[in-house]
C-alpha positions in Angstrom: -19.2 37.8 27.0 -16.6 36.0 29.1 -19.4 34.0 30.8 -20.7 33.0 27.4 -17.3 31.9 26.3 -16.8 29.9 29.5 -20.1 28.2 29.1 -19.4 27.3 25.5 -16.0 25.9 26.5 -17.6 23.7 29.2 -20.2 22.6 26.8 -17.5 21.6 24.3 -15.7 19.6 27.0 -18.8 17.7 27.8 -19.4 17.0 24.1 -15.8 15.7 23.7 -16.2 13.5 26.8 -19.5 12.1 25.4 -17.9 11.4 22.0 -14.8 9.8 23.7 -17.2 7.5 25.7 -18.5 6.2 22.3 -15.0 5.2 21.2 -13.5 2.1 22.7 -10.0 0.8 22.0 -9.7 -3.0 21.9 -7.2 -5.8 21.3 -8.1 -9.2 19.8 -6.6 -12.6 19.2 -8.0 -15.4 17.1 -7.1 -19.0 16.3 -8.1 -20.2 12.8 -8.5 -23.2 10.6 -7.5 -22.3 7.0 -8.0 -24.0 3.7 -5.1 -22.6 1.5 -5.1 -22.9 -2.2 -1.8 -21.8 -3.9 -1.2 -22.2 -7.7 1.6 -21.5 -10.1 0.2 -21.6 -13.6 2.5 -21.7 -16.6 0.8 -19.7 -19.5 3.8 -19.9 -21.9 5.4 -21.8 -23.6 3.0 -24.6 -22.6 0.0 -24.7 -20.3 0.8 -26.4 -17.0 0.3 -25.7 -13.4 1.5 -26.7 -9.9 -1.4 -26.5 -7.4 -1.0 -26.8 -3.7 -4.2 -27.3 -1.5 -3.8 -27.9 2.2 -5.6 -27.4 5.5 -3.5 -25.6 8.1 -3.9 -23.7 11.4 -2.9 -20.1 12.1 -3.6 -17.1 14.2 -4.5 -13.4 14.0 -3.7 -10.6 16.5 -5.1 -7.1 16.2 -5.6 -3.8 17.9 -8.2 -1.2 17.0 -11.1 1.0 18.1 -14.8 0.6 18.1 -17.0 3.6 17.4 -20.6 3.5 18.6 -23.2 4.4 15.9 -26.9 4.5 15.7 -27.4 1.0 14.2 -24.4 -0.7 15.8 -20.6 0.0 15.9 -17.9 0.6 13.4 -14.6 -1.1 14.2 -11.2 -0.1 12.6 -8.2 -2.2 13.3 -4.6 -3.1 12.3 -4.1 -6.9 12.2 -1.2 -9.3 11.8 -1.9 -12.7 10.3 0.3 -15.9 10.4 -0.5 -19.2 8.7 1.3 -22.5 9.3 3.1 -23.8 6.2 1.0 -25.6 3.7 2.8 -28.4 1.8 2.4 -31.1 -0.8 4.5 -33.7 -2.5 4.8 -33.1 -6.2 6.8 -35.5 -8.3 8.3 -37.0 -5.1 9.5 -33.6 -3.9 7.9 -31.7 -1.0 6.7 -28.2 -2.0 5.8 -25.7 0.7 3.7 -22.5 0.7 4.2 -20.0 3.5 2.1 -16.8 4.1 1.9 -14.0 6.6 0.2 -10.6 6.2 -0.6 -7.2 7.7 -4.2 -5.9 7.2 -6.1 -2.7 7.9 -9.6 -3.9 8.5 -13.0 -2.3 8.9 -16.0 -4.1 10.5 -19.6 -3.1 11.1 -21.3 -4.8 14.1 -25.1 -4.7 13.8 -27.0 -3.9 17.0 -29.6 -6.6 17.7 -30.5 -5.4 21.2 -29.0 -8.7 22.5 -25.6 -10.0 23.4 -25.2 -11.4 19.9 -23.9 -9.0 17.2 -23.5 -10.2 13.6 -20.8 -8.3 11.6 -19.4 -7.9 8.1 -15.9 -6.8 7.4 -13.4 -5.8 4.7 -9.6 -5.4 4.8 -6.6 -4.4 2.6 -2.9 -4.9 3.2 0.3 -6.5 2.3 1.2 -10.2 2.3 4.6 -12.0 2.2 4.3 -15.3 0.4 6.8 -18.0 -0.4 5.9 -20.7 -2.9 8.7 -23.2 -3.2 11.8 -21.0 -3.8 9.8 -18.0 -4.9 9.3 -15.2 -2.3 7.2 -12.2 -2.9 5.5 -9.2 -1.2 2.0 -8.6 -2.7 -1.2 -6.6 -2.2 -3.7 -8.6 -0.2 -7.3 -8.2 0.7 -10.0 -10.0 2.7 -13.8 -9.9 3.3 -15.5 -11.5 6.2 -18.7 -12.2 8.1 -19.4 -13.5 11.6 -21.0 -13.1 14.9 -19.8 -11.7 18.2 -21.1 -12.5 21.7 -20.6 -9.9 24.4 -20.0 -11.5 27.8 -19.9 -8.0 29.3 -18.9 -4.4 28.3 -15.2 -5.5 28.0 -15.1 -9.1 26.7 -16.6 -10.5 23.5 -16.2 -13.9 21.8 -15.9 -13.9 18.0 -16.7 -16.6 15.5 -16.3 -15.7 11.8 -15.6 -16.8 8.2 -13.1 -14.9 6.0 -12.0 -15.1 2.4 -8.4 -13.8 2.0 -6.4 -13.3 -1.2 -2.7 -13.4 -0.3 -1.2 -13.1 -3.8 -2.0 -12.6 -7.5 0.9 -11.7 -9.7 2.6 -12.7 -13.0 6.2 -13.2 -14.0 7.5 -12.8 -17.5 10.8 -13.7 -19.1 11.2 -12.2 -22.6 14.4 -14.1 -23.3 12.8 -17.6 -22.7 9.3 -16.3 -23.7 7.8 -17.7 -20.5 4.9 -16.4 -18.4 3.8 -17.7 -15.0 0.8 -16.6 -13.0 0.8 -17.1 -9.2 -2.3 -17.0 -7.1 -2.9 -17.8 -3.4 -6.1 -17.5 -1.5 -7.7 -19.0 1.6 -11.0 -19.8 3.3 -10.6 -19.3 7.0 -12.8 -20.2 10.0 -11.8 -18.0 13.0 -12.6 -18.2 16.7 -11.3 -15.6 19.1 -11.6 -13.1 21.8 -11.9 -9.2 21.9 -10.9 -7.2 25.0 -12.2 -3.6 25.1 -10.9 -0.9 27.4 
């Protein structure tokens, strides 16, 4: 009986070690080119809008784990995003839009039996945006697609596209009977590096 328990225990240890070998922690850093579109749309009392469209640079840093699967790998990560300020002159006055966010992302890397691995991803989080004098914390989400190139077991280059929604909210004032809708989203081209341990 004791021998059976000991053998079962050893078998469990080997199983845990095998499973642990299929889980790889990693860190990543990406530089990005971002087309930001932020808009404040007055619904009431008259229809009007202030739109700000600008191309800016930014960066993303993340830490996560890759889990090996039959058809590829699932990656789960926590990510911080920082965009440079977008700005535009409206009626002779410079208006700025600032954004940063924290996302929880999930990616699936498809196994192609080569160094190239296409992937798709989805993420949810919280963004802090500032449009002119208006500052807000809002629900944010993103979806992405790209391709990774593995240099070896520990280093991979990453080129991807991402759509990110940084804000969607409304403000109402019953006293003045005004309603303003704010939206902010971005199309991002990202190039970066992943280091696995």
